[in-house]
N, CA, C and O atoms as a printed pandas DataFrame, in Angstrom:
     atom_number atom_name residue_name chain_id  residue_number  x_coord  y_coord  z_coord
0              1         N          MET        A               1   -8.629   81.950   21.962
1              2        CA          MET        A               1   -9.970   81.532   22.315
2              3         C          MET        A               1   -9.873   80.310   23.231
3              4         O          MET        A               1   -9.260   79.301   22.883
4              5         N          GLY        A               2  -10.482   80.421   24.391
5              6        CA          GLY        A               2  -10.429   79.333   25.362
6              7         C          GLY        A               2  -11.525   78.300   25.124
7              8         O          GLY        A               2  -12.373   78.448   24.244
8              9         N          MET        A               3  -11.476   77.254   25.937
9             10        CA          MET        A               3  -12.450   76.171   25.836
10            11         C          MET        A               3  -13.881   76.683   26.071
11            12         O          MET        A               3  -14.810   76.263   25.382
12            13         N          MET        A               4  -14.056   77.590   27.042
13            14        CA          MET        A               4  -15.392   78.120   27.320
14            15         C          MET        A               4  -15.935   78.907   26.120
15            16         O          MET        A               4  -17.115   78.796   25.790
16            17         N          ASP        A               5  -15.078   79.701   25.469
17            18        CA          ASP        A               5  -15.509   80.465   24.296
18            19         C          ASP        A               5  -15.930   79.539   23.165
19            20         O          ASP        A               5  -16.904   79.825   22.469
20            21         N          LYS        A               6  -15.219   78.438   22.967
21            22        CA          LYS        A               6  -15.574   77.493   21.920
22            23         C          LYS        A               6  -16.929   76.854   22.197
23            24         O          LYS        A               6  -17.737   76.662   21.288
24            25         N          GLN        A               7  -17.164   76.527   23.470
25            26        CA          GLN        A               7  -18.465   75.923   23.826
26            27         C          GLN        A               7  -19.609   76.919   23.626
27            28         O          GLN        A               7  -20.680   76.551   23.145
28            29         N          ILE        A               8  -19.380   78.169   23.994
29            30        CA          ILE        A               8  -20.418   79.194   23.826
30            31         C          ILE        A               8  -20.698   79.431   22.359
31            32         O          ILE        A               8  -21.856   79.596   21.973
32            33         N          ASP        A               9  -19.656   79.452   21.521
33            34        CA          ASP        A               9  -19.827   79.616   20.073
34            35         C          ASP        A               9  -20.622   78.452   19.486
35            36         O          ASP        A               9  -21.477   78.650   18.622
36            37         N          LYS        A              10  -20.339   77.238   19.957
37            38        CA          LYS        A              10  -21.052   76.048   19.468
38            39         C          LYS        A              10  -22.520   76.116   19.874
39            40         O          LYS        A              10  -23.395   75.789   19.073
40            41         N          LEU        A              11  -22.802   76.533   21.104
41            42        CA          LEU        A              11  -24.183   76.673   21.568
42            43         C          LEU        A              11  -24.929   77.736   20.768
43            44         O          LEU        A              11  -26.092   77.558   20.407
44            45         N          ALA        A              12  -24.244   78.840   20.499
45            46        CA          ALA        A              12  -24.859   79.909   19.701
46            47         C          ALA        A              12  -25.201   79.391   18.304
47            48         O          ALA        A              12  -26.247   79.731   17.751
48            49         N          GLU        A              13  -24.331   78.581   17.745
49            50        CA          GLU        A              13  -24.591   77.995   16.434
50            51         C          GLU        A              13  -25.808   77.066   16.468
51            52         O          GLU        A              13  -26.639   77.091   15.561
52            53         N          ARG        A              14  -25.908   76.242   17.525
53            54        CA          ARG        A              14  -27.081   75.347   17.677
54            55         C          ARG        A              14  -28.359   76.152   17.846
55            56         O          ARG        A              14  -29.399   75.797   17.292
56            57         N          ALA        A              15  -28.284   77.244   18.617
57            58        CA          ALA        A              15  -29.443   78.101   18.824
58            59         C          ALA        A              15  -29.878   78.751   17.514
59            60         O          ALA        A              15  -31.071   78.858   17.232
60            61         N          ARG        A              16  -28.902   79.185   16.716
61            62        CA          ARG        A              16  -29.189   79.800   15.425
62            63         C          ARG        A              16  -29.872   78.801   14.488
63            64         O          ARG        A              16  -30.786   79.161   13.746
64            65         N          GLU        A              17  -29.421   77.549   14.529
65            66        CA          GLU        A              17  -30.049   76.495   13.713
66            67         C          GLU        A              17  -31.504   76.314   14.103
67            68         O          GLU        A              17  -32.356   76.115   13.237
68            69         N          PHE        A              18  -31.802   76.382   15.395
69            70        CA          PHE        A              18  -33.170   76.193   15.876
70            71         C          PHE        A              18  -34.036   77.431   15.626
71            72         O          PHE        A              18  -35.178   77.303   15.186
72            73         N          LEU        A              19  -33.514   78.609   15.896
73            74        CA          LEU        A              19  -34.304   79.835   15.806
74            75         C          LEU        A              19  -34.425   80.397   14.391
75            76         O          LEU        A              19  -35.365   81.130   14.086
76            77         N          GLY        A              20  -33.474   80.051   13.538
77            78        CA          GLY        A              20  -33.497   80.534   12.167
78            79         C          GLY        A              20  -32.379   81.526   11.908
79            80         O          GLY        A              20  -31.894   82.174   12.835
80            81         N          PRO        A              21  -31.963   81.650   10.634
81            82        CA          PRO        A              21  -30.812   82.493   10.303
82            83         C          PRO        A              21  -31.068   83.998   10.470
83            84         O          PRO        A              21  -30.120   84.782   10.538
84            85         N          GLU        A              22  -32.352   84.406   10.537
85            86        CA          GLU        A              22  -32.641   85.838   10.676
86            87         C          GLU        A              22  -32.437   86.341   12.103
87            88         O          GLU        A              22  -32.438   87.551   12.330
88            89         N          VAL        A              23  -32.264   85.442   13.067
89            90        CA          VAL        A              23  -32.082   85.833   14.461
90            91         C          VAL        A              23  -30.580   86.010   14.758
91            92         O          VAL        A              23  -29.775   85.121   14.479
92            93         N          ASN        A              24  -30.227   87.152   15.317
93            94        CA          ASN        A              24  -28.839   87.398   15.697
94            95         C          ASN        A              24  -28.640   86.960   17.154
95            96         O          ASN        A              24  -29.117   87.613   18.083
96            97         N          VAL        A              25  -27.937   85.856   17.331
97            98        CA          VAL        A              25  -27.686   85.325   18.673
98            99         C          VAL        A              25  -26.451   85.999   19.247
99           100         O          VAL        A              25  -25.360   85.868   18.692
100          101         N          ARG        A              26  -26.610   86.718   20.352
101          102        CA          ARG        A              26  -25.489   87.411   20.994
102          103         C          ARG        A              26  -24.735   86.502   21.954
103          104         O          ARG        A              26  -23.512   86.580   22.069
104          105         N          PHE        A              27  -25.483   85.634   22.645
105          106        CA          PHE        A              27  -24.859   84.784   23.661
106          107         C          PHE        A              27  -25.767   83.590   23.905
107          108         O          PHE        A              27  -26.988   83.710   23.806
108          109         N          ALA        A              28  -25.189   82.452   24.221
109          110        CA          ALA        A              28  -25.955   81.266   24.546
110          111         C          ALA        A              28  -25.224   80.485   25.623
111          112         O          ALA        A              28  -23.995   80.417   25.628
112          113         N          LEU        A              29  -25.984   79.899   26.530
113          114        CA          LEU        A              29  -25.401   79.058   27.575
114          115         C          LEU        A              29  -26.380   77.954   27.927
115          116         O          LEU        A              29  -27.549   78.004   27.545
116          117         N          VAL        A              30  -25.902   76.960   28.655
117          118        CA          VAL        A              30  -26.730   75.862   29.120
118          119         C          VAL        A              30  -26.775   75.907   30.625
119          120         O          VAL        A              30  -25.758   76.102   31.292
120          121         N          GLY        A              31  -27.982   75.720   31.156
121          122        CA          GLY        A              31  -28.180   75.633   32.598
122          123         C          GLY        A              31  -29.202   74.568   32.897
123          124         O          GLY        A              31  -29.667   73.873   31.993
124          125         N          MET        A              32  -29.555   74.435   34.153
125          126        CA          MET        A              32  -30.534   73.427   34.550
126          127         C          MET        A              32  -31.865   74.078   34.869
127          128         O          MET        A              32  -31.915   75.194   35.388
128          129         N          GLY        A              33  -32.935   73.380   34.559
129          130        CA          GLY        A              33  -34.263   73.854   34.875
130          131         C          GLY        A              33  -34.682   73.504   36.288
131          132         O          GLY        A              33  -35.669   74.037   36.796
132          133         N          ARG        A              34  -33.948   72.621   36.921
133          134        CA          ARG        A              34  -34.166   72.294   38.327
134          135         C          ARG        A              34  -32.924   72.699   39.084
135          136         O          ARG        A              34  -31.869   72.924   38.490
136          137         N          ASN        A              35  -33.045   72.790   40.382
137          138        CA          ASN        A              35  -31.923   73.223   41.200
138          139         C          ASN        A              35  -30.693   72.373   40.908
139          140         O          ASN        A              35  -30.764   71.146   40.990
140          141         N          PRO        A              36  -29.568   72.996   40.568
141          142        CA          PRO        A              36  -28.374   72.225   40.182
142          143         C          PRO        A              36  -27.772   71.388   41.298
143          144         O          PRO        A              36  -26.936   70.525   41.031
144          145         N          TYR        A              37  -28.168   71.617   42.522
145          146        CA          TYR        A              37  -27.659   70.782   43.603
146          147         C          TYR        A              37  -28.198   69.369   43.516
147          148         O          TYR        A              37  -27.720   68.473   44.212
148          149         N          LEU        A              38  -29.207   69.161   42.651
149          150        CA          LEU        A              38  -29.679   67.800   42.389
150          151         C          LEU        A              38  -28.581   66.941   41.785
151          152         O          LEU        A              38  -28.554   65.726   41.979
152          153         N          ALA        A              39  -27.677   67.578   41.051
153          154        CA          ALA        A              39  -26.574   66.842   40.427
154          155         C          ALA        A              39  -25.706   66.176   41.485
155          156         O          ALA        A              39  -25.000   65.208   41.198
156          157         N          GLY        A              40  -25.757   66.692   42.705
157          158        CA          GLY        A              40  -25.026   66.068   43.813
158          159         C          GLY        A              40  -25.577   64.695   44.152
159          160         O          GLY        A              40  -24.929   63.916   44.851
160          161         N          ALA        A              41  -26.782   64.393   43.656
161          162        CA          ALA        A              41  -27.401   63.082   43.904
162          163         C          ALA        A              41  -26.818   62.025   42.975
163          164         O          ALA        A              41  -27.268   60.879   42.966
164          165         N          GLY        A              42  -25.827   62.411   42.203
165          166        CA          GLY        A              42  -25.203   61.448   41.302
166          167         C          GLY        A              42  -25.832   61.427   39.936
167          168         O          GLY        A              42  -26.402   62.422   39.489
168          169         N          LEU        A              43  -25.732   60.310   39.276
169          170        CA          LEU        A              43  -26.204   60.173   37.902
170          171         C          LEU        A              43  -27.701   60.465   37.765
171          172         O          LEU        A              43  -28.127   61.100   36.801
172          173         N          LEU        A              44  -28.479   60.010   38.711
173          174        CA          LEU        A              44  -29.930   60.236   38.627
174          175         C          LEU        A              44  -30.252   61.725   38.657
175          176         O          LEU        A              44  -31.061   62.197   37.859
176          177         N          GLY        A              45  -29.634   62.466   39.560
177          178        CA          GLY        A              45  -29.841   63.910   39.621
178          179         C          GLY        A              45  -29.377   64.613   38.357
179          180         O          GLY        A              45  -30.003   65.571   37.902
180          181         N          PHE        A              46  -28.276   64.131   37.794
181          182        CA          PHE        A              46  -27.744   64.715   36.558
182          183         C          PHE        A              46  -28.722   64.502   35.396
183          184         O          PHE        A              46  -28.961   65.418   34.609
184          185         N          LEU        A              47  -29.281   63.304   35.291
185          186        CA          LEU        A              47  -30.185   62.980   34.188
186          187         C          LEU        A              47  -31.545   63.653   34.335
187          188         O          LEU        A              47  -32.199   63.950   33.335
188          189         N          LEU        A              48  -31.975   63.894   35.563
189          190        CA          LEU        A              48  -33.282   64.526   35.793
190          191         C          LEU        A              48  -33.202   66.040   35.896
191          192         O          LEU        A              48  -34.171   66.686   36.296
192          193         N          GLY        A              49  -32.075   66.605   35.547
193          194        CA          GLY        A              49  -31.844   68.023   35.738
194          195         C          GLY        A              49  -32.556   68.979   34.795
195          196         O          GLY        A              49  -32.486   70.193   34.985
196          197         N          LYS        A              50  -33.239   68.457   33.782
197          198        CA          LYS        A              50  -33.945   69.317   32.812
198          199         C          LYS        A              50  -33.040   70.386   32.230
199          200         O          LYS        A              50  -33.159   71.561   32.578
200          201         N          TRP        A              51  -32.141   69.990   31.351
201          202        CA          TRP        A              51  -31.201   70.916   30.731
202          203         C          TRP        A              51  -31.933   71.912   29.851
203          204         O          TRP        A              51  -32.839   71.557   29.096
204          205         N          ARG        A              52  -31.518   73.179   29.965
205          206        CA          ARG        A              52  -32.146   74.259   29.225
206          207         C          ARG        A              52  -31.072   75.133   28.608
207          208         O          ARG        A              52  -29.945   75.193   29.102
208          209         N          GLY        A              53  -31.425   75.812   27.526
209          210        CA          GLY        A              53  -30.532   76.766   26.896
210          211         C          GLY        A              53  -31.061   78.172   27.094
211          212         O          GLY        A              53  -32.246   78.422   26.875
212          213         N          LEU        A              54  -30.207   79.088   27.502
213          214        CA          LEU        A              54  -30.545   80.494   27.630
214          215         C          LEU        A              54  -29.877   81.222   26.473
215          216         O          LEU        A              54  -28.656   81.181   26.322
216          217         N          VAL        A              55  -30.689   81.890   25.660
217          218        CA          VAL        A              55  -30.166   82.540   24.455
218          219         C          VAL        A              55  -30.530   84.020   24.487
219          220         O          VAL        A              55  -31.697   84.380   24.644
220          221         N          VAL        A              56  -29.511   84.880   24.337
221          222        CA          VAL        A              56  -29.735   86.327   24.258
222          223         C          VAL        A              56  -29.639   86.724   22.803
223          224         O          VAL        A              56  -28.629   86.472   22.148
224          225         N          THR        A              57  -30.716   87.360   22.286
225          226        CA          THR        A              57  -30.732   87.845   20.913
226          227         C          THR        A              57  -30.750   89.375   20.946
227          228         O          THR        A              57  -30.666   89.970   22.020
228          229         N          ASP        A              58  -30.856   90.005   19.793
229          230        CA          ASP        A              58  -30.923   91.456   19.730
230          231         C          ASP        A              58  -32.140   92.006   20.463
231          232         O          ASP        A              58  -32.062   93.067   21.084
232          233         N          ASP        A              59  -33.259   91.297   20.398
233          234        CA          ASP        A              59  -34.506   91.802   20.931
234          235         C          ASP        A              59  -34.945   91.204   22.266
235          236         O          ASP        A              59  -35.591   91.880   23.067
236          237         N          ASP        A              60  -34.599   89.943   22.505
237          238        CA          ASP        A              60  -35.132   89.316   23.703
238          239         C          ASP        A              60  -34.214   88.226   24.239
239          240         O          ASP        A              60  -33.153   87.942   23.683
240          241         N          VAL        A              61  -34.659   87.625   25.339
241          242        CA          VAL        A              61  -33.971   86.518   25.989
242          243         C          VAL        A              61  -34.896   85.317   25.862
243          244         O          VAL        A              61  -36.069   85.388   26.229
244          245         N          LYS        A              62  -34.371   84.219   25.345
245          246        CA          LYS        A              62  -35.193   83.027   25.114
246          247         C          LYS        A              62  -34.702   81.877   25.966
247          248         O          LYS        A              62  -33.504   81.727   26.205
248          249         N          LEU        A              63  -35.640   81.070   26.418
249          250        CA          LEU        A              63  -35.337   79.836   27.143
250          251         C          LEU        A              63  -35.743   78.679   26.243
251          252         O          LEU        A              63  -36.905   78.557   25.854
252          253         N          LEU        A              64  -34.762   77.822   25.914
253          254        CA          LEU        A              64  -34.991   76.706   24.995
254          255         C          LEU        A              64  -34.791   75.382   25.705
255          256         O          LEU        A              64  -33.946   75.259   26.591
256          257         N          ALA        A              65  -35.574   74.398   25.308
257          258        CA          ALA        A              65  -35.428   73.045   25.861
258          259         C          ALA        A              65  -34.354   72.327   25.049
259          260         O          ALA        A              65  -34.321   72.426   23.822
260          261         N          CYS        A              66  -33.483   71.609   25.739
261          262        CA          CYS        A              66  -32.442   70.846   25.055
262          263         C          CYS        A              66  -33.043   69.593   24.436
263          264         O          CYS        A              66  -34.052   69.076   24.915
264          265         N          GLY        A              67  -32.419   69.112   23.372
265          266        CA          GLY        A              67  -32.910   67.962   22.635
266          267         C          GLY        A              67  -32.819   66.645   23.360
267          268         O          GLY        A              67  -33.456   65.673   22.952
268          269         N          SER        A              68  -32.035   66.583   24.437
269          270        CA          SER        A              68  -31.920   65.336   25.197
270          271         C          SER        A              68  -31.599   65.679   26.648
271          272         O          SER        A              68  -31.253   66.815   26.970
272          273         N          ASN        A              69  -31.718   64.688   27.509
273          274        CA          ASN        A              69  -31.387   64.900   28.931
274          275         C          ASN        A              69  -29.895   65.087   29.145
275          276         O          ASN        A              69  -29.481   65.519   30.220
276          277         N          LEU        A              70  -29.098   64.780   28.173
277          278        CA          LEU        A              70  -27.648   64.884   28.334
278          279         C          LEU        A              70  -27.126   66.238   27.925
279          280         O          LEU        A              70  -25.911   66.422   27.853
280          281         N          GLY        A              71  -27.998   67.200   27.653
281          282        CA          GLY        A              71  -27.562   68.540   27.294
282          283         C          GLY        A              71  -27.872   68.830   25.837
283          284         O          GLY        A              71  -28.672   68.130   25.216
284          285         N          PRO        A              72  -27.248   69.850   25.297
285          286        CA          PRO        A              72  -27.564   70.316   23.935
286          287         C          PRO        A              72  -26.869   69.556   22.821
287          288         O          PRO        A              72  -26.801   70.048   21.694
288          289         N          ALA        A              73  -26.346   68.360   23.109
289          290        CA          ALA        A              73  -25.620   67.626   22.076
290          291         C          ALA        A              73  -26.489   67.382   20.837
291          292         O          ALA        A              73  -25.977   67.327   19.719
292          293         N          LYS        A              74  -27.781   67.240   21.034
293          294        CA          LYS        A              74  -28.695   67.019   19.921
294          295         C          LYS        A              74  -29.381   68.307   19.499
295          296         O          LYS        A              74  -30.313   68.264   18.697
296          297         N          GLY        A              75  -28.949   69.447   20.015
297          298        CA          GLY        A              75  -29.547   70.718   19.671
298          299         C          GLY        A              75  -30.722   71.044   20.588
299          300         O          GLY        A              75  -30.897   70.430   21.640
300          301         N          PHE        A              76  -31.508   72.007   20.174
301          302        CA          PHE        A              76  -32.653   72.440   20.960
302          303         C          PHE        A              76  -33.926   71.975   20.259
303          304         O          PHE        A              76  -33.951   71.872   19.033
304          305         N          ASN        A              77  -34.986   71.692   21.023
305          306        CA          ASN        A              77  -36.184   71.173   20.383
306          307         C          ASN        A              77  -37.463   71.955   20.687
307          308         O          ASN        A              77  -38.506   71.643   20.113
308          309         N          ALA        A              78  -37.421   72.960   21.571
309          310        CA          ALA        A              78  -38.628   73.737   21.859
310          311         C          ALA        A              78  -38.253   75.069   22.500
311          312         O          ALA        A              78  -37.254   75.174   23.212
312          313         N          GLU        A              79  -39.073   76.083   22.233
313          314        CA          GLU        A              79  -38.906   77.364   22.896
314          315         C          GLU        A              79  -39.895   77.394   24.076
315          316         O          GLU        A              79  -41.110   77.346   23.886
316          317         N          LEU        A              80  -39.346   77.475   25.291
317          318        CA          LEU        A              80  -40.163   77.398   26.488
318          319         C          LEU        A              80  -40.674   78.760   26.950
319          320         O          LEU        A              80  -41.787   78.868   27.464
320          321         N          ALA        A              81  -39.859   79.801   26.766
321          322        CA          ALA        A              81  -40.243   81.123   27.262
322          323         C          ALA        A              81  -39.437   82.193   26.532
323          324         O          ALA        A              81  -38.359   81.940   25.996
324          325         N          THR        A              82  -40.006   83.405   26.535
325          326        CA          THR        A              82  -39.337   84.565   25.963
326          327         C          THR        A              82  -39.615   85.763   26.853
327          328         O          THR        A              82  -40.720   85.922   27.371
328          329         N          ALA        A              83  -38.600   86.605   27.025
329          330        CA          ALA        A              83  -38.760   87.858   27.775
330          331         C          ALA        A              83  -37.976   88.934   27.021
331          332         O          ALA        A              83  -36.889   88.657   26.512
332          333         N          PRO        A              84  -38.504   90.143   26.942
333          334        CA          PRO        A              84  -37.770   91.221   26.275
334          335         C          PRO        A              84  -36.455   91.504   26.996
335          336         O          PRO        A              84  -36.372   91.410   28.221
336          337         N          ARG        A              85  -35.432   91.852   26.219
337          338        CA          ARG        A              85  -34.161   92.233   26.855
338          339         C          ARG        A              85  -34.426   93.434   27.750
339          340         O          ARG        A              85  -35.163   94.342   27.364
340          341         N          GLY        A              86  -33.849   93.449   28.912
341          342        CA          GLY        A              86  -34.045   94.549   29.841
342          343         C          GLY        A              86  -35.119   94.255   30.870
343          344         O          GLY        A              86  -35.229   94.974   31.864
344          345         N          SER        A              87  -35.916   93.211   30.657
345          346        CA          SER        A              87  -36.923   92.871   31.668
346          347         C          SER        A              87  -36.243   92.149   32.831
347          348         O          SER        A              87  -35.187   91.537   32.665
348          349         N          ASP        A              88  -36.851   92.228   33.988
349          350        CA          ASP        A              88  -36.273   91.653   35.197
350          351         C          ASP        A              88  -36.662   90.173   35.292
351          352         O          ASP        A              88  -37.805   89.842   35.606
352          353         N          ILE        A              89  -35.699   89.293   35.016
353          354        CA          ILE        A              89  -35.973   87.870   35.149
354          355         C          ILE        A              89  -35.209   87.271   36.317
355          356         O          ILE        A              89  -35.319   86.075   36.589
356          357         N          GLY        A              90  -34.430   88.102   37.013
357          358        CA          GLY        A              90  -33.704   87.625   38.203
358          359         C          GLY        A              90  -32.338   88.270   38.305
359          360         O          GLY        A              90  -31.794   88.802   37.337
360          361         N          ALA        A              91  -31.808   88.205   39.508
361          362        CA          ALA        A              91  -30.490   88.779   39.777
362          363         C          ALA        A              91  -29.391   87.737   39.597
363          364         O          ALA        A              91  -29.560   86.571   39.951
364          365         N          LEU        A              92  -28.275   88.171   39.047
365          366        CA          LEU        A              92  -27.122   87.296   38.865
366          367         C          LEU        A              92  -26.265   87.343   40.137
367          368         O          LEU        A              92  -25.259   88.049   40.192
368          369         N          THR        A              93  -26.670   86.595   41.138
369          370        CA          THR        A              93  -25.967   86.560   42.407
370          371         C          THR        A              93  -25.850   85.111   42.888
371          372         O          THR        A              93  -26.571   84.228   42.424
372          373         N          GLY        A              94  -24.934   84.887   43.821
373          374        CA          GLY        A              94  -24.776   83.566   44.403
374          375         C          GLY        A              94  -23.982   82.625   43.500
375          376         O          GLY        A              94  -23.389   83.044   42.506
376          377         N          MET        A              95  -23.984   81.361   43.864
377          378        CA          MET        A              95  -23.270   80.349   43.065
378          379         C          MET        A              95  -24.045   79.988   41.788
379          380         O          MET        A              95  -23.460   79.780   40.725
380          381         N          ASN        A              96  -25.354   79.922   41.922
381          382        CA          ASN        A              96  -26.237   79.611   40.809
382          383         C          ASN        A              96  -27.428   80.559   40.845
383          384         O          ASN        A              96  -28.268   80.479   41.742
384          385         N          ALA        A              97  -27.497   81.446   39.875
385          386        CA          ALA        A              97  -28.591   82.413   39.843
386          387         C          ALA        A              97  -29.835   81.750   39.269
387          388         O          ALA        A              97  -29.774   81.047   38.260
388          389         N          LYS        A              98  -30.972   81.986   39.935
389          390        CA          LYS        A              98  -32.251   81.476   39.451
390          391         C          LYS        A              98  -32.917   82.571   38.636
391          392         O          LYS        A              98  -33.275   83.616   39.179
392          393         N          LEU        A              99  -33.086   82.346   37.345
393          394        CA          LEU        A              99  -33.762   83.293   36.460
394          395         C          LEU        A              99  -35.141   82.747   36.139
395          396         O          LEU        A              99  -35.266   81.626   35.646
396          397         N          THR        A             100  -36.182   83.534   36.414
397          398        CA          THR        A             100  -37.562   83.103   36.207
398          399         C          THR        A             100  -38.205   83.961   35.141
399          400         O          THR        A             100  -38.201   85.188   35.239
400          401         N          PHE        A             101  -38.754   83.330   34.133
401          402        CA          PHE        A             101  -39.412   84.031   33.038
402          403         C          PHE        A             101  -40.862   84.336   33.412
403          404         O          PHE        A             101  -41.402   83.724   34.334
404          405         N          PRO        A             102  -41.499   85.273   32.708
405          406        CA          PRO        A             102  -42.877   85.663   33.040
406          407         C          PRO        A             102  -43.868   84.500   33.112
407          408         O          PRO        A             102  -44.818   84.561   33.892
408          409         N          ASN        A             103  -43.670   83.444   32.319
409          410        CA          ASN        A             103  -44.602   82.309   32.353
410          411         C          ASN        A             103  -44.270   81.283   33.427
411          412         O          ASN        A             103  -44.911   80.234   33.489
412          413         N          GLY        A             104  -43.283   81.563   34.274
413          414        CA          GLY        A             104  -42.931   80.672   35.366
414          415         C          GLY        A             104  -41.792   79.707   35.075
415          416         O          GLY        A             104  -41.281   79.072   35.998
416          417         N          GLU        A             105  -41.387   79.582   33.836
417          418        CA          GLU        A             105  -40.250   78.706   33.493
418          419         C          GLU        A             105  -38.983   79.304   34.090
419          420         O          GLU        A             105  -38.837   80.523   34.169
420          421         N          LYS        A             106  -38.064   78.426   34.510
421          422        CA          LYS        A             106  -36.844   78.947   35.124
422          423         C          LYS        A             106  -35.612   78.185   34.654
423          424         O          LYS        A             106  -35.691   77.078   34.120
424          425         N          ILE        A             107  -34.471   78.828   34.877
425          426        CA          ILE        A             107  -33.174   78.256   34.579
426          427         C          ILE        A             107  -32.215   78.709   35.670
427          428         O          ILE        A             107  -32.264   79.851   36.126
428          429         N          TYR        A             108  -31.354   77.805   36.076
429          430        CA          TYR        A             108  -30.295   78.140   37.024
430          431         C          TYR        A             108  -29.000   78.322   36.233
431          432         O          TYR        A             108  -28.578   77.430   35.497
432          433         N          VAL        A             109  -28.377   79.492   36.395
433          434        CA          VAL        A             109  -27.171   79.834   35.655
434          435         C          VAL        A             109  -25.974   79.833   36.599
435          436         O          VAL        A             109  -26.016   80.450   37.664
436          437         N          SER        A             110  -24.921   79.147   36.212
437          438        CA          SER        A             110  -23.703   79.061   37.021
438          439         C          SER        A             110  -22.975   80.397   37.061
439          440         O          SER        A             110  -23.015   81.177   36.110
440          441         N          ARG        A             111  -22.319   80.636   38.167
441          442        CA          ARG        A             111  -21.572   81.871   38.383
442          443         C          ARG        A             111  -20.509   82.138   37.295
443          444         O          ARG        A             111  -20.198   83.294   37.006
444          445         N          ILE        A             112  -19.968   81.093   36.709
445          446        CA          ILE        A             112  -18.910   81.263   35.708
446          447         C          ILE        A             112  -19.404   82.007   34.464
447          448         O          ILE        A             112  -18.598   82.516   33.685
448          449         N          HIS        A             113  -20.746   82.070   34.275
449          450        CA          HIS        A             113  -21.310   82.749   33.112
450          451         C          HIS        A             113  -21.770   84.175   33.401
451          452         O          HIS        A             113  -22.150   84.885   32.470
452          453         N          PHE        A             114  -21.748   84.614   34.642
453          454        CA          PHE        A             114  -22.333   85.904   35.016
454          455         C          PHE        A             114  -21.781   87.075   34.211
455          456         O          PHE        A             114  -22.556   87.876   33.688
456          457         N          ASP        A             115  -20.468   87.190   34.101
457          458        CA          ASP        A             115  -19.871   88.339   33.394
458          459         C          ASP        A             115  -20.256   88.386   31.923
459          460         O          ASP        A             115  -20.631   89.438   31.405
460          461         N          ARG        A             116  -20.163   87.246   31.256
461          462        CA          ARG        A             116  -20.517   87.205   29.839
462          463         C          ARG        A             116  -22.011   87.463   29.626
463          464         O          ARG        A             116  -22.400   88.132   28.669
464          465         N          LEU        A             117  -22.841   86.928   30.520
465          466        CA          LEU        A             117  -24.278   87.126   30.395
466          467         C          LEU        A             117  -24.648   88.586   30.640
467          468         O          LEU        A             117  -25.471   89.145   29.916
468          469         N          ARG        A             118  -24.056   89.199   31.641
469          470        CA          ARG        A             118  -24.302   90.636   31.904
470          471         C          ARG        A             118  -23.937   91.470   30.680
471          472         O          ARG        A             118  -24.699   92.344   30.263
472          473         N          ALA        A             119  -22.760   91.191   30.105
473          474        CA          ALA        A             119  -22.297   91.948   28.948
474          475         C          ALA        A             119  -23.265   91.789   27.762
475          476         O          ALA        A             119  -23.543   92.763   27.063
476          477         N          ALA        A             120  -23.772   90.587   27.535
477          478        CA          ALA        A             120  -24.699   90.340   26.432
478          479         C          ALA        A             120  -26.039   91.043   26.680
479          480         O          ALA        A             120  -26.648   91.565   25.746
480          481         N          LEU        A             121  -26.493   91.055   27.926
481          482        CA          LEU        A             121  -27.765   91.696   28.244
482          483         C          LEU        A             121  -27.685   93.225   28.166
483          484         O          LEU        A             121  -28.669   93.885   27.832
484          485         N          GLU        A             122  -26.521   93.777   28.473
485          486        CA          GLU        A             122  -26.371   95.227   28.512
486          487         C          GLU        A             122  -25.914   95.826   27.178
487          488         O          GLU        A             122  -25.982   97.041   26.992
488          489         N          ALA        A             123  -25.455   94.994   26.262
489          490        CA          ALA        A             123  -24.959   95.512   24.972
490          491         C          ALA        A             123  -26.080   96.185   24.220
491          492         O          ALA        A             123  -27.220   95.721   24.201
492          493         N          ALA        A             124  -25.718   97.307   23.594
493          494        CA          ALA        A             124  -26.759   98.083   22.861
494          495         C          ALA        A             124  -27.072   97.466   21.526
495          496         O          ALA        A             124  -27.912   97.982   20.789
């Protein structure tokens, strides 16, 4: 198990704590709610990035707000959006894919997560 797998497992555990034990979390990742190129602005861009958690469950895809500006270290504190699995929230292309939920909330997902996210979304 690599470092990335350990981080994903830890995020899934935090998501399960927030959503409840009855929810089966298939995959969880952290992305930014604003364009990730803001991080190029240095510390200010990093802190203003609006960290979000993307969680794939058996039934749907959820967008969660992180507990602090520094990421999910404090867990998740709000559910921002939900879309049924299989609904079109965006294409996984480019360096950072922009996924937009039906209510307009968005998350930018890094390319390094594309394969795992596709597998979680397509799993029966």
